[in-house]
C-alpha positions as CSV (number, residue, x, y, z in Angstrom):
1,M,59.7,-48.4,-26.5
2,S,58.8,-51.8,-27.5
3,D,58.7,-52.8,-31.3
4,D,55.3,-54.0,-31.1
5,R,54.1,-50.4,-30.1
6,V,56.2,-48.8,-32.7
7,H,54.7,-51.1,-35.4
8,R,51.0,-50.5,-34.2
9,W,51.5,-46.7,-34.1
10,R,53.1,-46.8,-37.9
11,A,50.1,-49.5,-38.9
12,R,47.7,-46.9,-37.4
13,R,49.4,-43.6,-38.9
14,L,49.0,-45.6,-42.6
15,D,45.1,-46.5,-41.6
16,V,44.1,-43.4,-40.2
17,G,46.8,-40.9,-41.2
18,T,47.3,-39.6,-37.8
19,L,48.2,-40.8,-34.3
20,E,46.0,-38.2,-32.7
21,D,42.9,-39.6,-30.9
22,L,39.5,-38.8,-32.9
23,A,36.4,-37.9,-31.5
24,P,34.3,-41.0,-30.9
25,G,31.6,-41.5,-33.3
26,G,28.9,-44.0,-34.6
27,V,25.6,-45.1,-33.1
28,A,25.2,-47.3,-30.1
29,L,24.1,-50.7,-30.9
30,H,21.8,-50.7,-28.0
31,V,19.7,-47.6,-29.1
32,L,16.2,-48.0,-29.6
33,L,15.1,-47.0,-33.1
34,P,12.1,-44.3,-33.7
35,W,9.5,-47.0,-34.5
36,E,10.8,-49.3,-31.7
37,E,10.2,-46.4,-28.9
38,Q,6.8,-46.1,-30.7
39,A,5.9,-49.9,-30.1
40,V,7.0,-49.3,-26.4
41,L,4.7,-46.2,-25.9
42,D,1.9,-48.1,-27.7
43,I,2.0,-50.6,-25.2
44,V,2.2,-48.2,-22.3
45,E,-0.8,-46.3,-23.8
46,R,-2.9,-49.3,-24.1
47,W,-2.1,-51.2,-21.4
48,G,-0.6,-48.6,-18.6
49,T,-4.2,-47.6,-17.2
50,I,-4.3,-51.3,-15.9
51,D,-0.8,-51.4,-14.4
52,R,2.3,-49.4,-15.3
53,S,4.8,-51.8,-13.5
54,H,7.3,-52.8,-15.6
55,R,6.7,-56.5,-15.0
56,K,3.1,-56.0,-16.3
57,L,3.9,-54.0,-19.1
58,A,6.7,-56.6,-20.2
59,H,4.2,-59.4,-19.9
60,R,1.5,-57.6,-22.0
61,G,4.4,-56.5,-24.8
62,S,5.4,-60.4,-25.0
63,Y,1.8,-61.6,-25.0
64,T,0.7,-59.3,-27.8
65,G,4.2,-60.2,-29.6
66,Q,5.1,-56.5,-30.0
67,V,7.9,-56.1,-27.6
68,W,10.2,-58.3,-25.6
69,V,11.3,-56.8,-22.1
70,P,13.1,-58.7,-19.3
71,K,11.0,-58.9,-16.2
72,Q,13.5,-57.4,-14.2
73,P,15.1,-54.2,-15.7
74,S,18.9,-54.5,-16.1
75,G,20.2,-51.3,-18.1
76,G,16.9,-51.1,-20.2
77,S,17.1,-54.2,-22.2
78,C,14.2,-54.1,-24.7
79,A,13.9,-55.9,-27.9
80,V,10.8,-55.0,-30.2
81,T,9.3,-57.3,-32.7
82,T,7.7,-56.4,-35.7
């Protein structure tokens, strides 16, 4: 066993108190907040009757300054402005 590994384990035991893997926690950074979800739903409610395509809704959201959504969905990226 390498000395580097032993030192990492010792440091981890001092910092965390155990060498056991802990359950994952925290909140994903890409999660939409409730008010962001509502902003997206407002866009759909207002403009969805005209055209529900992602491209058109992204354009409308950007045009009104409420949301920014890429024209081509890639992993559901979305930014909401206030």
